[in-house]
C-alpha positions in Angstrom: 27.2 -136.6 47.6 29.7 -138.5 49.3 29.4 -141.7 47.4 28.8 -140.0 43.8 32.2 -137.9 44.3 34.3 -141.4 44.4 33.5 -142.0 41.0 32.4 -138.7 39.2 35.9 -137.5 38.5 36.7 -140.5 36.7 35.2 -139.3 33.3 36.8 -135.8 33.8 40.6 -136.9 34.1 41.7 -136.4 30.8 39.9 -132.6 30.7 41.5 -132.1 34.2 45.1 -133.1 32.5 44.9 -130.9 29.8 43.5 -127.7 31.8 46.0 -128.1 34.4 48.6 -128.9 32.2 49.9 -132.1 33.9 50.2 -135.8 33.1 47.2 -138.1 33.4 49.3 -140.1 35.8 49.2 -137.3 38.5 45.8 -136.2 37.9 44.6 -139.9 38.6 45.6 -138.9 42.4 42.5 -136.9 42.4 40.4 -140.1 42.7 42.8 -141.8 45.2 43.4 -138.9 47.6 39.6 -138.6 48.0 39.2 -142.6 48.3 42.1 -142.8 50.5 41.4 -140.2 53.2 37.5 -141.3 52.8 38.3 -144.9 53.7 41.0 -144.2 56.5 38.8 -141.8 58.9 35.6 -143.6 58.7 36.2 -145.9 61.5 37.3 -143.0 63.9 34.8 -140.6 63.2 32.1 -143.2 63.8 33.5 -143.7 67.2 34.1 -140.3 68.1 31.0 -139.2 67.2 29.9 -141.5 69.9 31.7 -139.3 72.3 31.0 -135.6 70.9 28.1 -136.1 69.4 26.9 -137.4 66.1 25.0 -134.4 64.7 28.3 -132.5 65.5 30.6 -134.8 63.4 28.1 -134.7 60.7 27.7 -131.1 60.5 31.2 -130.3 60.8 32.4 -132.8 58.2 29.7 -131.2 55.6 31.2 -127.8 56.5 34.6 -129.2 55.5 33.5 -131.3 52.4 31.5 -128.1 51.0 34.7 -125.8 51.4 36.8 -128.3 49.9 34.4 -128.7 47.1 34.9 -125.0 46.4 38.4 -125.3 46.7 38.6 -128.3 44.1 36.3 -126.1 41.5 38.9 -123.1 42.0 42.1 -125.3 42.1 44.7 -123.4 39.9 47.2 -126.7 39.7 47.4 -130.4 40.1 48.6 -130.0 43.3 46.1 -127.8 45.2 43.5 -130.1 43.3 44.9 -133.3 45.1 45.2 -131.8 48.5 41.7 -130.4 48.2 40.1 -133.8 47.0 42.0 -135.3 50.4 40.3 -133.0 52.6 37.1 -133.7 50.6 37.5 -137.1 51.6 38.1 -136.4 55.5 34.9 -134.4 55.2 33.3 -137.1 53.4 34.2 -139.7 55.9 32.6 -137.4 58.9 29.5 -137.1 57.1 28.9 -140.6 56.2 30.4 -142.4 59.5 27.4 -141.5 61.8 24.5 -141.5 59.2 23.4 -145.0 60.3 23.4 -144.1 64.1 21.6 -140.8 63.1 19.1 -142.5 61.5 18.6 -145.0 63.9 18.3 -142.4 66.7 15.4 -140.7 64.6 13.3 -143.3 63.5 12.0 -146.7 64.9 10.7 -149.9 63.8 8.9 -150.3 60.1 10.0 -146.1 59.6 13.7 -147.1 60.5 13.8 -150.1 58.0 12.0 -148.0 55.1 14.2 -144.9 55.9 17.4 -147.4 55.8 16.2 -148.8 52.4 16.0 -145.4 50.7 19.2 -144.2 52.3 21.0 -147.6 50.9 19.4 -147.3 47.5 20.6 -143.9 46.9 23.8 -144.5 48.3 24.6 -147.3 45.8 23.0 -145.6 43.0 25.4 -142.7 43.5 28.4 -144.8 42.9 27.3 -146.0 39.6 25.6 -142.5 38.5 28.9 -140.8 38.8 30.1 -141.6 35.1 26.7 -140.0 34.0 26.5 -136.9 36.4 30.4 -136.3 35.5 29.7 -136.8 31.6 27.1 -134.0 32.0 29.1 -131.6 33.7 32.2 -132.1 31.7 30.1 -131.6 28.2 28.1 -128.9 29.3 29.9 -127.0 31.8 33.2 -127.8 32.4 35.1 -130.1 34.7 35.1 -127.4 37.5 31.5 -127.8 38.2 31.6 -131.3 39.1 33.0 -129.9 42.3 31.4 -126.5 42.6 27.7 -128.3 42.3 28.5 -129.4 45.8 28.9 -126.1 47.2 25.1 -124.8 47.2 23.9 -128.4 48.1 26.3 -128.4 50.9 25.3 -125.0 52.4 21.9 -126.2 52.4 22.7 -129.6 54.3 24.6 -127.8 56.8 21.7 -125.4 57.3 19.1 -128.5 57.3 21.0 -130.4 59.9 21.5 -127.2 62.3 17.6 -126.6 62.0 16.3 -130.0 61.9 18.5 -132.9 62.7 18.3 -133.9 66.6 21.5 -134.3 68.5 22.4 -138.2 69.1 25.0 -139.5 71.3 25.4 -141.5 73.9 24.3 -140.1 77.5 27.0 -137.5 78.9 27.6 -139.8 82.2 28.3 -143.1 79.9 30.7 -141.7 77.3 33.8 -143.1 77.2 37.2 -141.0 77.1 38.8 -139.9 73.8 41.5 -142.3 72.6 44.1 -140.4 70.6 46.6 -143.4 70.2 43.7 -145.7 69.0 42.6 -142.5 66.6 45.9 -142.5 65.1 46.5 -146.2 64.7 43.2 -146.6 63.3 43.6 -143.8 60.5 47.4 -145.0 59.9 46.1 -148.9 59.5 43.2 -148.3 57.3 45.0 -145.6 55.2 48.1 -148.1 55.1 46.1 -151.0 54.0 44.1 -148.9 51.4 47.1 -147.5 49.6 48.6 -150.8 48.1 45.2 -151.8 46.8 44.7 -148.4 45.1 48.0 -147.8 43.7 49.1 -151.6 43.3 47.7 -152.2 40.0 49.4 -149.2 38.4 53.0 -149.3 40.0 53.1 -153.0 40.3 52.4 -155.6 43.1 56.0 -156.0 44.0 56.9 -152.3 44.1 58.7 -151.3 47.4 55.9 -148.6 48.3 52.9 -151.3 47.9 54.9 -154.2 49.8 55.9 -151.7 52.7 52.4 -150.1 52.6 50.8 -153.4 53.1 53.3 -154.5 55.9 53.0 -151.2 57.9 49.3 -151.5 57.8 49.3 -155.1 59.3 51.6 -153.6 61.8 49.2 -150.9 62.7 46.4 -153.1 62.5 47.9 -155.4 65.3 48.9 -152.7 67.3 45.3 -151.3 67.2 43.7 -154.0 68.4 46.0 -154.8 71.2 45.6 -151.1 72.1 41.7 -152.0 72.4 42.0 -154.8 74.7 41.1 -152.9 77.7 37.6 -152.0 76.2 37.3 -148.3 76.7 39.2 -147.2 73.8 38.5 -146.2 70.3 37.1 -149.6 69.3 34.8 -152.0 71.5 36.4 -155.4 70.2 33.8 -157.3 71.9 31.4 -155.6 69.3 32.9 -158.1 67.0 31.8 -161.2 69.0 28.2 -160.5 68.3 27.9 -163.1 65.4 25.0 -160.6 63.5 27.1 -157.6 63.7 30.4 -159.2 62.4 28.6 -160.8 59.6 27.1 -157.8 58.7 30.3 -156.2 58.2 31.6 -159.0 56.5 28.9 -159.2 53.9 29.1 -155.3 53.2 32.7 -156.1 52.4 32.0 -158.8 50.2 28.6 -156.9 48.8 30.7 -153.6 47.7 33.8 -156.1 46.4 31.2 -157.8 44.0 29.4 -154.8 42.8 31.5 -151.6 42.7 34.5 -153.5 42.5 33.4 -154.8 39.3 31.9 -151.7 38.1 34.9 -150.2 36.6 35.5 -153.0 34.2 32.1 -153.0 33.4 32.1 -149.4 32.4 35.6 -150.1 30.4 33.9 -153.0 28.6 31.1 -150.7 27.3 33.4 -147.8 26.4 35.7 -150.0 24.7 33.9 -152.8 23.2 31.0 -150.7 21.7 33.0 -147.5 21.5 30.5 -145.4 23.6 31.5 -142.1 24.9 31.5 -141.5 28.7 28.0 -140.0 28.4 26.9 -143.0 26.4 28.4 -145.3 29.0 26.6 -143.3 32.0 23.4 -143.8 30.0 23.9 -147.8 29.4 24.3 -148.1 33.0 20.6 -146.6 33.6 19.5 -150.1 33.8 21.5 -150.8 36.9 20.8 -147.4 38.5 17.3 -147.2 37.8 16.7 -151.0 39.1 18.6 -149.8 42.1 16.3 -146.9 42.8 12.9 -148.7 41.9 13.9 -152.0 43.7 14.8 -149.8 46.5 11.2 -148.9 47.1 9.9 -152.1 47.8 12.7 -153.4 50.0 11.2 -152.1 53.2 7.8 -154.2 52.5 9.9 -157.2 52.0 11.9 -156.9 55.0 8.3 -157.3 57.0 8.0 -160.5 55.0 11.6 -162.0 55.1 14.3 -162.1 57.6 17.4 -160.6 57.1 19.3 -163.6 56.1 17.1 -164.3 53.3 17.0 -161.3 51.9 20.6 -160.8 51.8 21.1 -164.3 50.3 18.3 -163.6 47.7 20.4 -160.3 47.3 23.5 -162.1 46.7 22.1 -164.6 44.2 20.5 -162.1 41.9 24.0 -160.2 41.8 25.6 -163.5 41.0 23.1 -164.4 38.3 23.7 -160.8 36.8 27.2 -161.3 36.5 26.8 -164.6 35.0 24.8 -162.7 32.4 27.4 -159.8 31.8 30.0 -162.9 31.3 27.9 -164.2 28.7 27.4 -160.9 27.3 31.1 -160.3 27.0 31.6 -163.5 24.9 28.9 -162.2 22.4 25.6 -162.6 23.8 23.1 -159.9 22.8 22.0 -156.5 24.3 19.2 -158.0 26.0 21.5 -160.1 28.3 23.6 -157.1 28.9 20.3 -155.1 30.1 19.2 -158.2 32.1 22.6 -158.8 33.8 22.5 -154.9 34.7 19.1 -155.1 36.1 19.9 -158.0 38.4 23.3 -156.4 39.7 21.1 -153.2 40.7 18.4 -155.2 42.2 20.7 -157.5 44.2 22.6 -154.4 45.5 19.2 -152.6 46.7 18.3 -156.0 48.6 21.5 -156.7 50.1 22.5 -153.3 51.8 19.1 -152.4 53.8 19.0 -155.4 56.2 22.8 -155.4 56.5 22.6 -151.7 57.8 19.8 -152.4 60.1 21.1 -155.4 61.6 24.6 -153.5 62.2 22.6 -150.9 64.4 20.1 -153.3 66.0 22.6 -155.6 67.1 24.6 -153.3 69.3 23.9 -151.3 72.1 22.6 -147.6 71.5 25.7 -145.8 72.8 27.6 -147.9 70.4 25.7 -147.2 67.0 28.3 -144.6 66.0 31.0 -146.9 66.5 29.1 -149.6 64.6 28.1 -147.3 61.6 31.5 -146.2 61.2 33.0 -149.8 61.4 30.3 -151.1 59.2 31.0 -148.2 56.5 34.7 -148.7 56.8 34.4 -152.0 55.4 32.5 -150.8 52.1 35.2 -148.5 50.5 37.7 -151.3 51.5 35.8 -154.1 49.7 35.6 -151.3 46.9 39.1 -151.0 46.6 40.0 -154.7 47.2 37.6 -155.6 44.5 39.3 -153.1 41.9 42.8 -154.8 42.9 41.5 -158.2 43.0 39.8 -158.3 40.0 42.7 -156.1 38.4 44.7 -158.9 38.8 42.4 -161.3 37.2 41.8 -159.3 34.1 45.7 -158.5 33.9 46.7 -162.3 34.1 44.0 -163.6 31.7 44.6 -160.8 29.3 48.1 -161.5 29.3 47.2 -165.3 28.5 44.9 -164.5 25.5 47.4 -162.2 23.9 50.4 -164.7 24.7 48.4 -167.7 23.1 47.9 -165.6 20.0 51.6 -164.0 19.9 54.1 -165.9 21.9 54.5 -165.0 25.5 57.8 -163.6 24.9 56.9 -161.4 21.9 57.3 -157.9 22.0 54.1 -157.4 20.0 52.3 -158.9 22.9 53.9 -156.4 25.3 52.6 -153.3 23.3 49.2 -154.9 22.8 49.1 -155.5 26.5 49.2 -151.8 27.1 46.7 -150.7 24.3 44.0 -153.4 25.2 44.6 -153.0 28.8 42.7 -149.7 28.6 40.3 -150.7 25.7 42.1 -148.5 23.0 41.4 -150.8 20.1 41.8 -148.1 17.4 45.8 -147.8 18.4 46.3 -151.4 17.2 47.2 -152.6 13.5 43.7 -153.8 12.0 45.3 -157.5 11.9 45.8 -157.6 15.5 42.3 -156.1 16.6 40.6 -159.6 16.4 42.9 -161.2 18.4 43.1 -158.2 20.8 39.1 -158.0 21.5 39.0 -161.8 21.9 41.6 -161.5 24.8 39.5 -158.6 26.1 36.5 -160.2 26.1 37.9 -163.4 27.7 39.5 -161.1 30.6 36.2 -159.1 30.9 34.3 -162.9 31.3 36.8 -164.0 33.7 36.3 -160.9 36.0 32.6 -161.4 35.9 32.7 -165.2 36.9 35.1 -164.2 39.6 32.9 -161.8 40.9 30.0 -164.4 40.4 32.1 -167.0 43.0 32.0 -164.0 45.7 28.6 -163.6 45.3 28.0 -167.3 46.1 30.3 -166.9 49.4 27.9 -164.2 50.0 24.9 -166.4 49.8 26.7 -169.1 52.2 27.8 -166.6 54.7 24.1 -164.9 54.9 23.3 -167.3 57.4 25.5 -165.5 60.0 22.3 -162.8 60.1 19.9 -165.6 61.2 18.2 -164.8 64.6 19.9 -166.8 67.1 18.2 -169.7 69.0 16.6 -169.0 72.5 19.2 -170.6 74.1 21.8 -168.3 72.6 19.8 -165.1 72.8 20.1 -164.8 76.5 23.8 -165.1 75.9 23.8 -162.8 73.5 21.9 -160.1 75.5 24.0 -160.4 78.7 27.1 -159.9 76.1 25.4 -156.8 74.8 24.8 -155.7 78.2 28.4 -156.3 79.2 29.4 -154.1 76.3 27.1 -151.5 77.3 28.6 -151.3 81.0 31.9 -151.0 79.9 31.1 -147.5 78.8 
């Protein structure tokens, strides 16, 4: 539910704008408000769950998410909807942040690996399932039901958590103090860093609000690090010195950047090049979502046979090959190449995330599991937002080159073309210009896929940070984790 709601609204924006009698630009904040709130609170929610109880944070977050979903579905105007989406994002972060810690506390050994694999597969597939679910609800019941459907599910989850989920938190005598300053700095830094990534592609990277937000984010991030040096605040900086943990966080960022970061452009390519409806696009993405779920069934067995660094490197390699296949499809290869590329993307995602999540919670002391879960999960939406922004810049630059080479860089026609082609609306163009527009669009999509494939290559190289440490280093690492535990 938390991941699905990141993408489920995209296909309903036009219907929402028409029903609420507002502009499409304002309604797009229903997507941004959720993403910003969700990404900004993950770190703080994970750290606080170690102090006040992980089940307590999870249940409160689910209750907030459920109430906010009802408010979204009943919203009388765009302002109310945007505010409710922000509240939904806050609740979603409170649910998602302590999940890995809750899983780690409830299961051990092989069962823990199996449950993390199932959790990762479902969470990853949910993001790609958003267009399908959203398209179905909008087509059959109307856009309000993409929110209202969360209400009965949320009530059941709250009841189930209270009845079945064991509490998980550090022992009371080892809990650290609440850190209000760290919490404010953490939320502010992540929010300020997310904002330019979300709004930059629309308003321009040189816009004052984009540059100002980025500068504020850097200042707050520096302030957060400085405030945490004492070791008993919101974040334990010493965790980042554990190579396996910091490697898992960085690789999670890269994995989301190269997968969900490029998904928006895959969706746009399918919708524009093949003139598919939103529902048809969702169905065309079934090779991706289906392979995620199917491959996820076998990841626990693979984890018994291979170490995390091998699995993660293999997953990035599969994603890279899939992206190269999609690049070939964008240049005119057949349907079989497209399907193969989507399947490899799904298989790669299914293989990457479970080992990373396992390493993230296994490499740190048990009383820091919530903090580790929140810190790792905070890298995921930041990776998605960075991917959309970075690949958006690649797409725009390559599109401009393609159109400019055909019409002349200073041509007024090139400016008009860019606006139409950038959203894949070829039907608005003069038939004589459509071949140029389609060629430029295909070139831009191919460039995005190849750029993402290079990110996957970096992931393959960085996967070695997950390798088991040599015996001479293991003792040092254990002593470091012991010191981290004693500081609580």
